[in-house]
FIVO-696646 format. One record per residue: residue in one letter; x, y, z of N, C-alpha, C in turn. Coordinates in nm, 3 decimals. Layout:
<rs>
<r><res>a</res><n_x>X</n_x><n_y>Y</n_y><n_z>Z</n_z><ca_x>X</ca_x><ca_y>Y</ca_y><ca_z>Z</ca_z><c_x>X</c_x><c_y>Y</c_y><c_z>Z</c_z></r>
...
</rs>
This chain:
<rs>
<r><res>x</res><n_x>0.958</n_x><n_y>2.142</n_y><n_z>-2.197</n_z><ca_x>0.972</ca_x><ca_y>2.177</ca_y><ca_z>-2.037</ca_z><c_x>0.943</c_x><c_y>2.347</c_y><c_z>-2.007</c_z></r>
<r><res>x</res><n_x>0.966</n_x><n_y>2.418</n_y><n_z>-2.113</n_z><ca_x>0.968</ca_x><ca_y>2.556</ca_y><ca_z>-2.121</ca_z><c_x>0.795</c_x><c_y>2.574</c_y><c_z>-2.076</c_z></r>
<r><res>x</res><n_x>0.745</n_x><n_y>2.493</n_y><n_z>-2.148</n_z><ca_x>0.571</ca_x><ca_y>2.532</ca_y><ca_z>-2.111</ca_z><c_x>0.526</c_x><c_y>2.472</c_y><c_z>-1.982</c_z></r>
<r><res>x</res><n_x>0.600</n_x><n_y>2.397</n_y><n_z>-1.901</n_z><ca_x>0.584</ca_x><ca_y>2.343</ca_y><ca_z>-1.746</ca_z><c_x>0.638</c_x><c_y>2.432</c_y><c_z>-1.668</c_z></r>
<r><res>x</res><n_x>0.743</n_x><n_y>2.459</n_y><n_z>-1.691</n_z><ca_x>0.837</ca_x><ca_y>2.564</ca_y><ca_z>-1.598</ca_z><c_x>0.792</c_x><c_y>2.688</c_y><c_z>-1.594</c_z></r>
<r><res>x</res><n_x>0.805</n_x><n_y>2.754</n_y><n_z>-1.727</n_z><ca_x>0.799</ca_x><ca_y>2.865</ca_y><ca_z>-1.754</ca_z><c_x>0.659</c_x><c_y>2.950</c_y><c_z>-1.763</c_z></r>
<r><res>x</res><n_x>0.554</n_x><n_y>2.873</n_y><n_z>-1.815</n_z><ca_x>0.435</ca_x><ca_y>2.909</ca_y><ca_z>-1.861</ca_z><c_x>0.341</c_x><c_y>2.829</c_y><c_z>-1.727</c_z></r>
<r><res>x</res><n_x>0.400</n_x><n_y>2.808</n_y><n_z>-1.636</n_z><ca_x>0.297</ca_x><ca_y>2.674</ca_y><ca_z>-1.544</ca_z><c_x>0.226</c_x><c_y>2.633</c_y><c_z>-1.582</c_z></r>
<r><res>x</res><n_x>0.219</n_x><n_y>2.507</n_y><n_z>-1.728</n_z><ca_x>0.113</ca_x><ca_y>2.435</ca_y><ca_z>-1.708</ca_z><c_x>0.173</c_x><c_y>2.349</c_y><c_z>-1.652</c_z></r>
<r><res>x</res><n_x>0.117</n_x><n_y>2.231</n_y><n_z>-1.585</n_z><ca_x>0.146</ca_x><ca_y>2.154</ca_y><ca_z>-1.485</ca_z><c_x>0.041</c_x><c_y>2.038</c_y><c_z>-1.550</c_z></r>
<r><res>x</res><n_x>-0.011</n_x><n_y>2.028</n_y><n_z>-1.627</n_z><ca_x>-0.084</ca_x><ca_y>1.947</ca_y><ca_z>-1.731</ca_z><c_x>-0.001</c_x><c_y>1.815</c_y><c_z>-1.790</c_z></r>
<r><res>x</res><n_x>0.095</n_x><n_y>1.863</n_y><n_z>-1.854</n_z><ca_x>0.219</ca_x><ca_y>1.822</ca_y><ca_z>-1.904</ca_z><c_x>0.289</c_x><c_y>1.742</c_y><c_z>-1.823</c_z></r>
<r><res>x</res><n_x>0.327</n_x><n_y>1.825</n_y><n_z>-1.718</n_z><ca_x>0.408</ca_x><ca_y>1.732</ca_y><ca_z>-1.600</ca_z><c_x>0.331</c_x><c_y>1.630</c_y><c_z>-1.544</c_z></r>
<r><res>x</res><n_x>0.234</n_x><n_y>1.626</n_y><n_z>-1.504</n_z><ca_x>0.121</ca_x><ca_y>1.584</ca_y><ca_z>-1.437</ca_z><c_x>0.143</c_x><c_y>1.432</c_y><c_z>-1.559</c_z></r>
<r><res>x</res><n_x>0.089</n_x><n_y>1.448</n_y><n_z>-1.669</n_z><ca_x>0.086</ca_x><ca_y>1.320</ca_y><ca_z>-1.778</ca_z><c_x>0.242</c_x><c_y>1.274</c_y><c_z>-1.796</c_z></r>
<r><res>x</res><n_x>0.327</n_x><n_y>1.319</n_y><n_z>-1.790</n_z><ca_x>0.450</ca_x><ca_y>1.257</ca_y><ca_z>-1.793</ca_z><c_x>0.444</c_x><c_y>1.176</c_y><c_z>-1.677</c_z></r>
<r><res>x</res><n_x>0.433</n_x><n_y>1.269</n_y><n_z>-1.546</n_z><ca_x>0.475</ca_x><ca_y>1.151</ca_y><ca_z>-1.452</ca_z><c_x>0.383</c_x><c_y>1.013</c_y><c_z>-1.431</c_z></r>
<r><res>x</res><n_x>0.254</n_x><n_y>1.069</n_y><n_z>-1.467</n_z><ca_x>0.138</ca_x><ca_y>0.961</ca_y><ca_z>-1.445</ca_z><c_x>0.198</c_x><c_y>0.836</c_y><c_z>-1.559</c_z></r>
<r><res>x</res><n_x>0.227</n_x><n_y>0.873</n_y><n_z>-1.663</n_z><ca_x>0.249</ca_x><ca_y>0.741</ca_y><ca_z>-1.781</ca_z><c_x>0.396</c_x><c_y>0.686</c_y><c_z>-1.743</c_z></r>
<r><res>x</res><n_x>0.532</n_x><n_y>0.717</n_y><n_z>-1.689</n_z><ca_x>0.552</ca_x><ca_y>0.714</ca_y><ca_z>-1.629</ca_z><c_x>0.541</c_x><c_y>0.548</c_y><c_z>-1.507</c_z></r>
<r><res>x</res><n_x>0.493</n_x><n_y>0.656</n_y><n_z>-1.469</n_z><ca_x>0.415</ca_x><ca_y>0.559</ca_y><ca_z>-1.332</ca_z><c_x>0.352</c_x><c_y>0.432</c_y><c_z>-1.344</c_z></r>
<r><res>x</res><n_x>0.301</n_x><n_y>0.437</n_y><n_z>-1.469</n_z><ca_x>0.216</ca_x><ca_y>0.338</ca_y><ca_z>-1.542</ca_z><c_x>0.287</c_x><c_y>0.273</c_y><c_z>-1.607</c_z></r>
<r><res>x</res><n_x>0.410</n_x><n_y>0.296</n_y><n_z>-1.667</n_z><ca_x>0.456</ca_x><ca_y>0.202</ca_y><ca_z>-1.718</ca_z><c_x>0.557</c_x><c_y>0.107</c_y><c_z>-1.639</c_z></r>
<r><res>x</res><n_x>0.613</n_x><n_y>0.185</n_y><n_z>-1.572</n_z><ca_x>0.679</ca_x><ca_y>0.084</ca_y><ca_z>-1.444</ca_z><c_x>0.595</c_x><c_y>0.025</c_y><c_z>-1.375</c_z></r>
<r><res>x</res><n_x>0.465</n_x><n_y>0.010</n_y><n_z>-1.337</n_z><ca_x>0.352</ca_x><ca_y>-0.023</ca_y><ca_z>-1.289</ca_z><c_x>0.348</c_x><c_y>-0.195</c_y><c_z>-1.384</c_z></r>
<r><res>x</res><n_x>0.324</n_x><n_y>-0.132</n_y><n_z>-1.525</n_z><ca_x>0.329</ca_x><ca_y>-0.243</ca_y><ca_z>-1.586</ca_z><c_x>0.418</c_x><c_y>-0.375</c_y><c_z>-1.599</c_z></r>
<r><res>x</res><n_x>0.561</n_x><n_y>-0.273</n_y><n_z>-1.597</n_z><ca_x>0.670</ca_x><ca_y>-0.369</ca_y><ca_z>-1.593</ca_z><c_x>0.668</c_x><c_y>-0.463</c_y><c_z>-1.488</c_z></r>
<r><res>x</res><n_x>0.633</n_x><n_y>-0.394</n_y><n_z>-1.389</n_z><ca_x>0.678</ca_x><ca_y>-0.478</ca_y><ca_z>-1.256</ca_z><c_x>0.551</c_x><c_y>-0.552</c_y><c_z>-1.201</c_z></r>
<r><res>x</res><n_x>0.448</n_x><n_y>-0.559</n_y><n_z>-1.285</n_z><ca_x>0.352</ca_x><ca_y>-0.659</ca_y><ca_z>-1.306</ca_z><c_x>0.405</c_x><c_y>-0.812</c_y><c_z>-1.366</c_z></r>
<r><res>x</res><n_x>0.443</n_x><n_y>-0.721</n_y><n_z>-1.486</n_z><ca_x>0.445</ca_x><ca_y>-0.853</ca_y><ca_z>-1.591</ca_z><c_x>0.614</c_x><c_y>-0.929</c_y><c_z>-1.506</c_z></r>
<r><res>x</res><n_x>0.688</n_x><n_y>-0.883</n_y><n_z>-1.469</n_z><ca_x>0.820</ca_x><ca_y>-0.941</ca_y><ca_z>-1.422</ca_z><c_x>0.792</c_x><c_y>-0.963</c_y><c_z>-1.260</c_z></r>
<r><res>x</res><n_x>0.683</n_x><n_y>-0.930</n_y><n_z>-1.201</n_z><ca_x>0.650</ca_x><ca_y>-1.002</ca_y><ca_z>-1.078</ca_z><c_x>0.758</c_x><c_y>-0.921</c_y><c_z>-0.973</c_z></r>
<r><res>x</res><n_x>0.736</n_x><n_y>-0.807</n_y><n_z>-1.014</n_z><ca_x>0.838</ca_x><ca_y>-0.711</ca_y><ca_z>-0.830</ca_z><c_x>0.750</c_x><c_y>-0.601</c_y><c_z>-0.826</c_z></r>
<r><res>x</res><n_x>0.600</n_x><n_y>-0.626</n_y><n_z>-0.828</n_z><ca_x>0.574</ca_x><ca_y>-0.489</ca_y><ca_z>-0.761</ca_z><c_x>0.550</c_x><c_y>-0.464</c_y><c_z>-0.648</c_z></r>
<r><res>x</res><n_x>0.606</n_x><n_y>-0.589</n_y><n_z>-0.514</n_z><ca_x>0.660</ca_x><ca_y>-0.569</ca_y><ca_z>-0.410</ca_z><c_x>0.767</c_x><c_y>-0.457</c_y><c_z>-0.389</c_z></r>
<r><res>x</res><n_x>0.862</n_x><n_y>-0.468</n_y><n_z>-0.506</n_z><ca_x>0.983</ca_x><ca_y>-0.366</ca_y><ca_z>-0.460</ca_z><c_x>0.942</c_x><c_y>-0.251</c_y><c_z>-0.496</c_z></r>
<r><res>x</res><n_x>0.850</n_x><n_y>-0.188</n_y><n_z>-0.615</n_z><ca_x>0.837</ca_x><ca_y>-0.094</ca_y><ca_z>-0.680</ca_z><c_x>0.835</c_x><c_y>0.024</c_y><c_z>-0.562</c_z></r>
<r><res>x</res><n_x>0.908</n_x><n_y>0.131</n_y><n_z>-0.594</n_z><ca_x>0.855</ca_x><ca_y>0.274</ca_y><ca_z>-0.506</ca_z><c_x>0.881</c_x><c_y>0.371</c_y><c_z>-0.590</c_z></r>
<r><res>x</res><n_x>0.813</n_x><n_y>0.468</n_y><n_z>-0.636</n_z><ca_x>0.794</ca_x><ca_y>0.540</ca_y><ca_z>-0.714</ca_z><c_x>0.764</c_x><c_y>0.709</c_y><c_z>-0.596</c_z></r>
<r><res>x</res><n_x>0.858</n_x><n_y>0.744</n_y><n_z>-0.634</n_z><ca_x>0.844</ca_x><ca_y>0.891</ca_y><ca_z>-0.584</ca_z><c_x>0.780</c_x><c_y>1.013</c_y><c_z>-0.643</c_z></r>
<r><res>x</res><n_x>0.663</n_x><n_y>1.053</n_y><n_z>-0.531</n_z><ca_x>0.572</ca_x><ca_y>1.115</ca_y><ca_z>-0.621</ca_z><c_x>0.530</c_x><c_y>1.238</c_y><c_z>-0.540</c_z></r>
<r><res>x</res><n_x>0.544</n_x><n_y>1.366</n_y><n_z>-0.637</n_z><ca_x>0.524</ca_x><ca_y>1.498</ca_y><ca_z>-0.571</ca_z><c_x>0.359</c_x><c_y>1.523</c_y><c_z>-0.608</c_z></r>
<r><res>x</res><n_x>0.301</n_x><n_y>1.488</n_y><n_z>-0.538</n_z><ca_x>0.128</ca_x><ca_y>1.454</ca_y><ca_z>-0.584</ca_z><c_x>0.080</c_x><c_y>1.577</c_y><c_z>-0.601</c_z></r>
<r><res>x</res><n_x>0.124</n_x><n_y>1.711</n_y><n_z>-0.566</n_z><ca_x>0.084</ca_x><ca_y>1.827</ca_y><ca_z>-0.564</ca_z><c_x>0.064</c_x><c_y>1.886</c_y><c_z>-0.738</c_z></r>
<r><res>x</res><n_x>0.109</n_x><n_y>1.868</n_y><n_z>-0.792</n_z><ca_x>0.120</ca_x><ca_y>1.873</ca_y><ca_z>-0.934</ca_z><c_x>0.049</c_x><c_y>1.780</c_y><c_z>-1.039</c_z></r>
<r><res>x</res><n_x>-0.025</n_x><n_y>1.671</n_y><n_z>-0.974</n_z><ca_x>-0.087</ca_x><ca_y>1.565</ca_y><ca_z>-1.074</ca_z><c_x>-0.245</c_x><c_y>1.616</c_y><c_z>-1.069</c_z></r>
<r><res>x</res><n_x>-0.284</n_x><n_y>1.632</n_y><n_z>-1.182</n_z><ca_x>-0.418</ca_x><ca_y>1.692</ca_y><ca_z>-1.212</ca_z><c_x>-0.502</c_x><c_y>1.550</c_y><c_z>-1.126</c_z></r>
<r><res>x</res><n_x>-0.647</n_x><n_y>1.610</n_y><n_z>-1.103</n_z><ca_x>-0.749</ca_x><ca_y>1.524</ca_y><ca_z>-1.097</ca_z><c_x>-0.788</c_x><c_y>1.444</c_y><c_z>-1.182</c_z></r>
<r><res>x</res><n_x>-0.742</n_x><n_y>1.460</n_y><n_z>-1.322</n_z><ca_x>-0.795</ca_x><ca_y>1.357</ca_y><ca_z>-1.412</ca_z><c_x>-0.651</c_x><c_y>1.274</c_y><c_z>-1.419</c_z></r>
<r><res>x</res><n_x>-0.549</n_x><n_y>1.306</n_y><n_z>-1.382</n_z><ca_x>-0.458</ca_x><ca_y>1.163</ca_y><ca_z>-1.369</ca_z><c_x>-0.455</c_x><c_y>1.105</c_y><c_z>-1.261</c_z></r>
<r><res>x</res><n_x>-0.494</n_x><n_y>1.168</n_y><n_z>-1.139</n_z><ca_x>-0.479</ca_x><ca_y>1.114</ca_y><ca_z>-1.018</ca_z><c_x>-0.533</c_x><c_y>0.958</c_y><c_z>-1.003</c_z></r>
<r><res>x</res><n_x>-0.654</n_x><n_y>0.953</n_y><n_z>-1.082</n_z><ca_x>-0.718</ca_x><ca_y>0.790</ca_y><ca_z>-1.075</ca_z><c_x>-0.617</c_x><c_y>0.697</c_y><c_z>-1.111</c_z></r>
<r><res>x</res><n_x>-0.500</n_x><n_y>0.738</n_y><n_z>-1.216</n_z><ca_x>-0.425</ca_x><ca_y>0.598</ca_y><ca_z>-1.238</ca_z><c_x>-0.376</c_x><c_y>0.585</c_y><c_z>-1.118</c_z></r>
<r><res>x</res><n_x>-0.330</n_x><n_y>0.636</n_y><n_z>-0.997</n_z><ca_x>-0.238</ca_x><ca_y>0.618</ca_y><ca_z>-0.921</ca_z><c_x>-0.345</c_x><c_y>0.506</c_y><c_z>-0.816</c_z></r>
<r><res>x</res><n_x>-0.471</n_x><n_y>0.528</n_y><n_z>-0.835</n_z><ca_x>-0.564</ca_x><ca_y>0.439</ca_y><ca_z>-0.750</ca_z><c_x>-0.478</c_x><c_y>0.283</c_y><c_z>-0.665</c_z></r>
<r><res>x</res><n_x>-0.537</n_x><n_y>0.319</n_y><n_z>-0.545</n_z><ca_x>-0.445</ca_x><ca_y>0.207</ca_y><ca_z>-0.479</ca_z><c_x>-0.311</c_x><c_y>0.248</c_y><c_z>-0.451</c_z></r>
<r><res>x</res><n_x>-0.267</n_x><n_y>0.337</n_y><n_z>-0.494</n_z><ca_x>-0.086</ca_x><ca_y>0.374</ca_y><ca_z>-0.451</ca_z><c_x>-0.015</c_x><c_y>0.271</c_y><c_z>-0.422</c_z></r>
<r><res>x</res><n_x>-0.025</n_x><n_y>0.175</n_y><n_z>-0.485</n_z><ca_x>0.072</ca_x><ca_y>0.062</ca_y><ca_z>-0.538</ca_z><c_x>0.213</c_x><c_y>0.110</c_y><c_z>-0.587</c_z></r>
<r><res>x</res><n_x>0.307</n_x><n_y>0.110</n_y><n_z>-0.448</n_z><ca_x>0.409</ca_x><ca_y>0.131</ca_y><ca_z>-0.504</ca_z><c_x>0.463</c_x><c_y>0.297</c_y><c_z>-0.505</c_z></r>
<r><res>x</res><n_x>0.373</n_x><n_y>0.319</n_y><n_z>-0.477</n_z><ca_x>0.370</ca_x><ca_y>0.494</ca_y><ca_z>-0.458</ca_z><c_x>0.403</c_x><c_y>0.580</c_y><c_z>-0.336</c_z></r>
<r><res>x</res><n_x>0.511</n_x><n_y>0.672</n_y><n_z>-0.334</n_z><ca_x>0.541</ca_x><ca_y>0.705</ca_y><ca_z>-0.181</ca_z><c_x>0.515</c_x><c_y>0.862</c_y><c_z>-0.176</c_z></r>
<r><res>x</res><n_x>0.419</n_x><n_y>0.906</n_y><n_z>-0.171</n_z><ca_x>0.398</ca_x><ca_y>1.065</ca_y><ca_z>-0.192</ca_z><c_x>0.475</c_x><c_y>1.153</c_y><c_z>-0.101</c_z></r>
<r><res>x</res><n_x>0.515</n_x><n_y>1.278</n_y><n_z>-0.180</n_z><ca_x>0.688</ca_x><ca_y>1.341</ca_y><ca_z>-0.107</ca_z><c_x>0.611</c_x><c_y>1.482</c_y><c_z>-0.115</c_z></r>
<r><res>x</res><n_x>0.480</n_x><n_y>1.542</n_y><n_z>-0.185</n_z><ca_x>0.459</ca_x><ca_y>1.658</ca_y><ca_z>-0.116</ca_z><c_x>0.380</c_x><c_y>1.668</c_y><c_z>0.040</c_z></r>
<r><res>x</res><n_x>0.462</n_x><n_y>1.768</n_y><n_z>0.115</n_z><ca_x>0.374</ca_x><ca_y>1.821</ca_y><ca_z>0.243</ca_z><c_x>0.269</c_x><c_y>1.802</c_y><c_z>0.258</c_z></r>
<r><res>x</res><n_x>0.213</n_x><n_y>1.692</n_y><n_z>0.372</n_z><ca_x>0.084</ca_x><ca_y>1.649</ca_y><ca_z>0.376</ca_z><c_x>0.043</c_x><c_y>1.796</c_y><c_z>0.470</c_z></r>
<r><res>x</res><n_x>-0.088</n_x><n_y>1.757</n_y><n_z>0.481</n_z><ca_x>-0.155</ca_x><ca_y>1.845</ca_y><ca_z>0.615</ca_z><c_x>-0.180</c_x><c_y>1.849</c_y><c_z>0.719</c_z></r>
<r><res>x</res><n_x>-0.204</n_x><n_y>1.897</n_y><n_z>0.803</n_z><ca_x>-0.205</ca_x><ca_y>1.903</ca_y><ca_z>0.959</ca_z><c_x>-0.269</c_x><c_y>1.742</c_y><c_z>0.986</c_z></r>
<r><res>x</res><n_x>-0.338</n_x><n_y>1.690</n_y><n_z>0.897</n_z><ca_x>-0.397</ca_x><ca_y>1.552</ca_y><ca_z>0.940</ca_z><c_x>-0.309</c_x><c_y>1.424</c_y><c_z>0.920</c_z></r>
<r><res>x</res><n_x>-0.189</n_x><n_y>1.477</n_y><n_z>0.851</n_z><ca_x>-0.099</ca_x><ca_y>1.385</ca_y><ca_z>0.826</ca_z><c_x>-0.097</c_x><c_y>1.302</c_y><c_z>0.682</c_z></r>
<r><res>x</res><n_x>-0.247</n_x><n_y>1.360</n_y><n_z>0.569</n_z><ca_x>-0.303</ca_x><ca_y>1.310</ca_y><ca_z>0.486</ca_z><c_x>-0.259</c_x><c_y>1.428</c_y><c_z>0.381</c_z></r>
<r><res>x</res><n_x>-0.191</n_x><n_y>1.362</n_y><n_z>0.259</n_z><ca_x>-0.235</ca_x><ca_y>1.482</ca_y><ca_z>0.122</ca_z><c_x>-0.307</c_x><c_y>1.570</c_y><c_z>0.121</c_z></r>
<r><res>x</res><n_x>-0.261</n_x><n_y>1.687</n_y><n_z>0.077</n_z><ca_x>-0.335</ca_x><ca_y>1.807</ca_y><ca_z>0.029</ca_z><c_x>-0.410</c_x><c_y>1.782</c_y><c_z>-0.089</c_z></r>
<r><res>x</res><n_x>-0.384</n_x><n_y>1.703</n_y><n_z>-0.156</n_z><ca_x>-0.471</ca_x><ca_y>1.673</ca_y><ca_z>-0.264</ca_z><c_x>-0.548</c_x><c_y>1.601</c_y><c_z>-0.269</c_z></r>
<r><res>x</res><n_x>-0.647</n_x><n_y>1.669</n_y><n_z>-0.304</n_z><ca_x>-0.801</ca_x><ca_y>1.590</ca_y><ca_z>-0.257</ca_z><c_x>-0.809</c_x><c_y>1.443</c_y><c_z>-0.324</c_z></r>
<r><res>x</res><n_x>-0.814</n_x><n_y>1.412</n_y><n_z>-0.452</n_z><ca_x>-0.805</ca_x><ca_y>1.287</ca_y><ca_z>-0.478</ca_z><c_x>-0.709</c_x><c_y>1.177</c_y><c_z>-0.428</c_z></r>
<r><res>x</res><n_x>-0.580</n_x><n_y>1.218</n_y><n_z>-0.393</n_z><ca_x>-0.476</ca_x><ca_y>1.113</ca_y><ca_z>-0.294</ca_z><c_x>-0.522</c_x><c_y>1.109</c_y><c_z>-0.179</c_z></r>
<r><res>x</res><n_x>-0.607</n_x><n_y>1.256</n_y><n_z>-0.089</n_z><ca_x>-0.636</ca_x><ca_y>1.238</ca_y><ca_z>0.033</ca_z><c_x>-0.746</c_x><c_y>1.113</c_y><c_z>0.051</c_z></r>
<r><res>x</res><n_x>-0.845</n_x><n_y>1.132</n_y><n_z>-0.020</n_z><ca_x>-0.948</ca_x><ca_y>1.066</ca_y><ca_z>-0.075</ca_z><c_x>-0.881</c_x><c_y>0.919</c_y><c_z>-0.077</c_z></r>
<r><res>x</res><n_x>-0.792</n_x><n_y>0.874</n_y><n_z>-0.156</n_z><ca_x>-0.718</ca_x><ca_y>0.737</ca_y><ca_z>-0.174</ca_z><c_x>-0.689</c_x><c_y>0.713</c_y><c_z>0.019</c_z></r>
<r><res>x</res><n_x>-0.620</n_x><n_y>0.816</n_y><n_z>0.039</n_z><ca_x>-0.555</ca_x><ca_y>0.737</ca_y><ca_z>0.185</ca_z><c_x>-0.677</c_x><c_y>0.750</c_y><c_z>0.293</c_z></r>
<r><res>x</res><n_x>-0.780</n_x><n_y>0.787</n_y><n_z>0.285</n_z><ca_x>-0.913</ca_x><ca_y>0.791</ca_y><ca_z>0.371</ca_z><c_x>-0.945</c_x><c_y>0.663</c_y><c_z>0.336</c_z></r>
<r><res>x</res><n_x>-0.965</n_x><n_y>0.610</n_y><n_z>0.234</n_z><ca_x>-1.052</ca_x><ca_y>0.493</ca_y><ca_z>0.156</ca_z><c_x>-0.959</c_x><c_y>0.359</c_y><c_z>0.260</c_z></r>
<r><res>x</res><n_x>-0.822</n_x><n_y>0.384</n_y><n_z>0.241</n_z><ca_x>-0.714</ca_x><ca_y>0.260</ca_y><ca_z>0.290</ca_z><c_x>-0.756</c_x><c_y>0.291</c_y><c_z>0.436</c_z></r>
<r><res>x</res><n_x>-0.749</n_x><n_y>0.398</n_y><n_z>0.490</n_z><ca_x>-0.800</ca_x><ca_y>0.358</ca_y><ca_z>0.665</ca_z><c_x>-0.893</c_x><c_y>0.311</c_y><c_z>0.709</c_z></r>
<r><res>x</res><n_x>-1.001</n_x><n_y>0.336</n_y><n_z>0.622</n_z><ca_x>-1.136</ca_x><ca_y>0.306</ca_y><ca_z>0.607</ca_z><c_x>-1.143</c_x><c_y>0.144</c_y><c_z>0.616</c_z></r>
<r><res>x</res><n_x>-1.054</n_x><n_y>0.105</n_y><n_z>0.511</n_z><ca_x>-1.037</ca_x><ca_y>-0.104</ca_y><ca_z>0.470</ca_z><c_x>-0.984</c_x><c_y>-0.139</c_y><c_z>0.589</c_z></r>
<r><res>x</res><n_x>-0.858</n_x><n_y>-0.041</n_y><n_z>0.669</n_z><ca_x>-0.802</ca_x><ca_y>-0.078</ca_y><ca_z>0.743</ca_z><c_x>-0.836</c_x><c_y>-0.094</c_y><c_z>0.868</c_z></r>
<r><res>x</res><n_x>-0.950</n_x><n_y>-0.018</n_y><n_z>0.917</n_z><ca_x>-1.009</ca_x><ca_y>-0.013</ca_y><ca_z>1.033</ca_z><c_x>-1.117</c_x><c_y>-0.147</c_y><c_z>1.034</c_z></r>
<r><res>x</res><n_x>-1.162</n_x><n_y>-0.156</n_y><n_z>0.890</n_z><ca_x>-1.271</ca_x><ca_y>-0.281</ca_y><ca_z>0.882</ca_z><c_x>-1.236</c_x><c_y>-0.408</c_y><c_z>0.910</c_z></r>
<r><res>x</res><n_x>-1.106</n_x><n_y>-0.368</n_y><n_z>0.838</n_z><ca_x>-0.994</ca_x><ca_y>-0.537</ca_y><ca_z>0.888</ca_z><c_x>-1.005</c_x><c_y>-0.618</c_y><c_z>1.035</c_z></r>
<r><res>x</res><n_x>-0.981</n_x><n_y>-0.471</n_y><n_z>1.093</n_z><ca_x>-0.950</ca_x><ca_y>-0.501</ca_y><ca_z>1.257</ca_z><c_x>-1.071</c_x><c_y>-0.528</c_y><c_z>1.320</c_z></r>
<r><res>x</res><n_x>-1.208</n_x><n_y>-0.513</n_y><n_z>1.281</n_z><ca_x>-1.313</ca_x><ca_y>-0.521</ca_y><ca_z>1.327</ca_z><c_x>-1.302</c_x><c_y>-0.659</c_y><c_z>1.346</c_z></r>
</rs>
């Protein structure tokens, strides 16, 4: 943890948060409770490399302060949110 907090290396924290989510999601899938999964994620410290593991944002509740447009300020998570918006607009047409 010294590396994360004192030296500012967020890649270790990002990897930990990603692996924890992935493990919980696999467990939820196997036991059929993905609809109940709620994973609170401060996405601002997630690396772009790890962000792809959250594709779909299934069970993920983003906690970092959103931008003025209400979307995540993290480019990868914002892309996911915009993708969902596009899909939902298409389904309404």
